[in-house]
C-alpha positions in Angstrom: -101.0 66.6 -43.2 -103.6 68.7 -41.4 -105.9 67.1 -38.8 -109.0 67.0 -41.1 -107.2 65.1 -43.8 -105.5 62.9 -41.2 -108.9 62.0 -39.8 -110.3 61.0 -43.2 -107.1 59.0 -44.0 -107.5 57.2 -40.6 -111.2 56.5 -41.3 -110.3 55.0 -44.7 -107.8 52.7 -43.0 -110.3 50.9 -40.7 -113.0 48.4 -41.5 -114.9 48.9 -38.3 -115.8 52.4 -36.9 -117.6 52.9 -33.6 -118.9 56.4 -32.8 -119.6 57.6 -29.2 -121.0 60.8 -27.7 -121.6 62.2 -24.2 -123.9 61.0 -21.5 -127.3 62.6 -21.1 -127.3 63.5 -24.8 -128.8 66.7 -26.4 -129.6 67.1 -30.1 -126.1 68.1 -30.9 -124.6 65.0 -29.3 -127.0 62.7 -31.3 -126.8 64.9 -34.4 -123.0 64.9 -34.6 -122.6 61.3 -33.6 -125.2 59.7 -35.9 -124.9 62.4 -38.6 -121.2 61.4 -39.0 -122.2 57.7 -38.9 -124.7 58.2 -41.7 -122.1 60.1 -43.8 -119.6 57.3 -43.3 -122.2 54.5 -44.1 -123.2 56.3 -47.3 -119.6 57.0 -48.3 -118.1 53.6 -47.4 -120.8 51.0 -47.6 -118.3 48.2 -47.2 -117.4 49.4 -43.7 -119.1 48.5 -40.5 -120.2 51.8 -38.7 -121.9 51.8 -35.4 -123.3 54.5 -33.0 -123.3 53.5 -29.4 -124.1 54.9 -25.9 -126.7 54.9 -23.3 -130.3 55.9 -23.5 -131.1 58.8 -25.9 -133.5 60.2 -23.3 -136.5 61.4 -25.3 -134.6 62.0 -28.6 -135.7 58.7 -30.2 -137.2 60.7 -33.0 -133.7 61.6 -34.0 -131.9 58.2 -33.7 -131.4 55.0 -31.7 -128.2 53.4 -30.6 -126.7 50.2 -31.9 -126.0 47.2 -29.7 -122.4 46.0 -30.1 -120.3 43.4 -28.4 -116.9 44.0 -26.8 -115.4 42.0 -29.6 -116.5 44.7 -32.1 -113.9 47.0 -30.6 -111.0 44.8 -31.6 -109.0 46.5 -34.3 -111.7 49.2 -34.5 -111.5 53.0 -34.9 -113.4 54.8 -32.2 -114.6 58.4 -32.7 -116.1 60.5 -29.9 -118.1 63.6 -30.8 -119.3 66.6 -28.8 -117.6 65.5 -25.5 -115.0 67.7 -23.8 -113.9 65.3 -21.0 -113.4 61.6 -21.2 -115.4 60.8 -18.0 -118.5 62.2 -19.8 -118.2 59.7 -22.7 -121.2 57.4 -22.8 -120.1 53.8 -22.7 -116.7 53.2 -21.2 -115.8 50.7 -24.0 -114.5 53.6 -26.1 -111.1 52.7 -24.5 -111.2 49.2 -26.1 -110.6 50.4 -29.7 -107.4 50.4 -31.7 -107.3 54.2 -32.2 -109.3 57.1 -30.7 -110.4 60.4 -32.4 -111.9 63.3 -30.6 -114.1 65.8 -32.5 -115.6 68.6 -30.4 -116.4 72.3 -30.1 -116.0 72.7 -26.3 -112.8 74.2 -24.8 -110.1 71.6 -25.2 -109.3 71.1 -21.5 -108.7 67.4 -21.9 -107.2 66.6 -25.4 -107.8 62.9 -25.1 -107.4 60.6 -28.1 -104.8 59.9 -30.7 -106.2 62.6 -33.1 -108.0 65.7 -31.8 -110.0 68.2 -33.8 -111.5 70.9 -31.7 -113.0 74.1 -33.1 -114.4 76.3 -30.3 -115.6 78.9 -32.8 -118.1 76.4 -34.2 -121.7 76.7 -33.0 -122.0 73.0 -32.5 -120.2 69.7 -33.1 -122.8 69.1 -35.8 -121.5 72.2 -37.7 -118.0 70.7 -37.5 -119.2 67.4 -38.9 -120.9 69.3 -41.8 -117.6 71.1 -42.3 -115.8 67.7 -42.3 -118.1 66.7 -45.2 -117.5 69.9 -47.1 -113.8 69.8 -46.7 -113.8 66.2 -48.2 -116.6 66.4 -50.7 -114.6 64.5 -53.3 -114.6 61.4 -51.1 -117.6 61.8 -48.7 -121.3 61.6 -49.5 -124.1 63.4 -47.6 -127.6 61.9 -47.5 -131.0 63.1 -46.2 -130.6 61.3 -42.9 -127.3 62.9 -42.1 -128.5 66.3 -43.2 -131.6 66.0 -40.9 -129.4 65.0 -37.9 -126.8 67.7 -38.4 -129.5 70.4 -38.9 -131.1 69.2 -35.6 -127.8 69.4 -33.8 -127.2 73.0 -35.0 -130.7 74.1 -34.2 -130.4 72.5 -30.7 -127.0 74.1 -29.8 -127.8 77.5 -31.2 -131.2 77.8 -29.5 -132.8 78.1 -32.9 -130.0 80.5 -34.0 -130.5 82.8 -31.0 -127.2 82.2 -29.1 -124.0 84.2 -29.7 -122.2 81.2 -31.2 -124.4 81.5 -34.3 -122.2 82.9 -37.1 -122.8 83.7 -40.8 -121.1 80.3 -41.5 -123.5 78.6 -39.2 -126.5 79.9 -41.2 -124.8 79.0 -44.4 -124.3 75.4 -43.2 -127.9 75.2 -42.0 -129.2 76.6 -45.2 -127.4 74.0 -47.3 -128.5 71.2 -45.0 -132.1 72.3 -45.6 -131.7 71.6 -49.3 -131.8 67.9 -48.6 -135.1 66.0 -48.3 -136.4 66.2 -44.7 -139.2 68.2 -43.1 -137.4 71.0 -41.2 -140.6 72.5 -39.9 -141.7 69.2 -38.4 -138.2 68.6 -37.0 -138.3 72.0 -35.4 -141.6 71.2 -33.8 -140.3 67.9 -32.5 -137.3 69.6 -31.0 -139.4 72.3 -29.4 -142.4 70.2 -28.1 -142.6 69.4 -24.4 -145.1 67.2 -22.5 -147.7 68.8 -20.2 -145.9 68.0 -17.0 -142.8 69.9 -18.2 -145.0 72.8 -19.3 -146.3 72.9 -15.7 -142.7 72.8 -14.4 -142.0 75.8 -16.6 -144.7 77.7 -14.8 -143.1 76.7 -11.5 -139.8 78.1 -12.7 -141.2 81.5 -13.5 -143.1 81.6 -10.2 -140.2 80.6 -8.0 -137.1 82.1 -9.7 -134.9 84.2 -7.4 -133.0 87.2 -8.9 -130.7 89.6 -7.1 -130.0 93.3 -7.9 -127.2 92.4 -10.3 -129.2 89.9 -12.4 -127.9 86.7 -10.8 -130.7 84.1 -10.8 -131.3 80.8 -9.1 -134.0 78.1 -9.5 -134.1 75.2 -7.1 -135.8 71.9 -8.3 -135.8 69.5 -5.3 -136.4 65.8 -5.9 -139.7 66.0 -4.1 -140.9 68.6 -6.7 -139.7 66.5 -9.6 -141.6 63.5 -8.1 -144.7 65.6 -7.7 -144.6 66.7 -11.4 -143.6 63.2 -12.6 -140.4 64.5 -14.2 -136.9 62.9 -14.5 -133.7 64.9 -14.7 -133.3 64.6 -18.5 -136.7 66.4 -19.0 -135.5 69.5 -17.1 -133.2 70.3 -20.1 -136.3 71.9 -21.7 -136.6 74.6 -19.0 -132.9 75.6 -18.7 -133.2 78.5 -21.1 -136.4 80.0 -19.6 -134.8 82.5 -17.2 -132.9 84.0 -20.2 -136.1 85.7 -21.5 -136.4 87.8 -18.3 -134.8 91.1 -19.0 -133.5 91.5 -15.4 -131.7 88.1 -15.5 -128.0 88.2 -16.6 -126.7 84.8 -15.5 -128.4 81.9 -13.8 -128.1 78.5 -12.3 -130.8 75.8 -12.2 -130.1 73.3 -9.4 -131.7 69.9 -10.1 -131.6 67.5 -7.2 -130.7 63.9 -8.1 -132.2 60.7 -6.5 -128.8 60.2 -4.8 -129.1 63.6 -3.1 -126.6 65.7 -4.9 -127.5 68.6 -7.4 -126.9 68.7 -11.1 -126.2 72.4 -11.9 -127.2 73.9 -15.2 -125.4 77.2 -15.7 -126.3 79.8 -18.4 -125.2 83.5 -19.0 -125.9 86.4 -21.2 -122.4 87.9 -20.6 -120.4 86.8 -17.6 -118.1 83.9 -18.3 -119.2 80.9 -16.3 -117.2 77.9 -17.4 -114.3 78.6 -15.0 -116.9 78.6 -12.2 -118.2 75.3 -13.5 -114.7 73.7 -13.5 -114.4 74.5 -9.8 -117.4 72.4 -9.1 -116.7 69.2 -11.1 -118.0 70.5 -14.4 -117.2 72.6 -17.4 -118.5 73.7 -20.8 -118.8 76.9 -22.9 -118.2 80.4 -21.6 -121.9 81.1 -21.6 -123.4 77.6 -21.2 -121.9 75.1 -18.7 -122.7 72.4 -16.2 -121.5 71.5 -12.7 -122.4 69.5 -9.7 -123.1 70.4 -6.0 -122.8 67.7 -3.4 -125.2 69.5 -1.0 -127.1 72.7 -0.3 -124.0 74.3 1.1 -122.2 73.9 -2.3 -125.4 75.1 -4.0 -125.2 78.4 -2.0 -121.5 78.6 -2.8 -122.1 78.3 -6.5 -124.9 80.9 -6.4 -122.7 83.3 -4.5 -120.1 82.9 -7.2 -122.7 83.6 -9.9 -123.6 86.8 -8.0 -120.0 87.9 -7.8 -119.6 87.3 -11.6 -122.7 89.4 -12.3 -121.6 92.1 -9.9 -118.1 92.3 -11.6 -119.6 92.3 -15.1 -121.9 95.2 -14.4 -119.1 97.4 -12.9 
């Protein structure tokens, strides 16, 4: 039995299903998690299906999380979507279930769980969930809520179909999801909109970006600056892609200082592979989009030096 059929068989065998995703969620995390939950609720109305995790951090227009007790995990199936490494799973109670399934599109560096379905060629985990529905259409039912969520996840992780992970299949999946009843134009606006303070931060990014001769770029966002603009870390996600529109920029790091003093590092690239760099600094991710952490300014400099070396090598 292939893993897709085995996942469906496992789902059918449980009365309670609890779905998790990663901390600090993006549209794909919410889209894949709650999109799957909506498909399962529609397909198996007799089952109890929950979506759990911490704050959705500005993505309330997509979905909210359920409150569940520890007792709910007894004899429950737990599914985790869009999360490469177990430390990033939002809500540690995922360990309390009877069985664990991992569904993801990141490199499978940590194949946690009893069943693992990872497709690194997929644009997003939401695309994988849509494929899960298509591969099991005789037993699963899509609805408007699920279609809206999966479409949002695909749009989010492809940068509105701009990123290299966008394939003809991605566009086919998105096109079919758009046949369901939801306002895709309104959803796109909601995904794209930013508050005024984040717009002002975008201006700061363009004014203060540092770029070397090989296209390696760096943006520093100290805590004092975030306080001045009235911005929390989750809101900086909106400005991560901005350096990519500058033609001189090849790869970049945005270093966001946290209240505890360390730096969250958001890494992006137009060519040089950056996820191995991220792994060296308590992170990971995709070849061209990763995250890491720097404990102090010394490690910030170290990471930027490594980005510079990658860009230099790439241009040889």
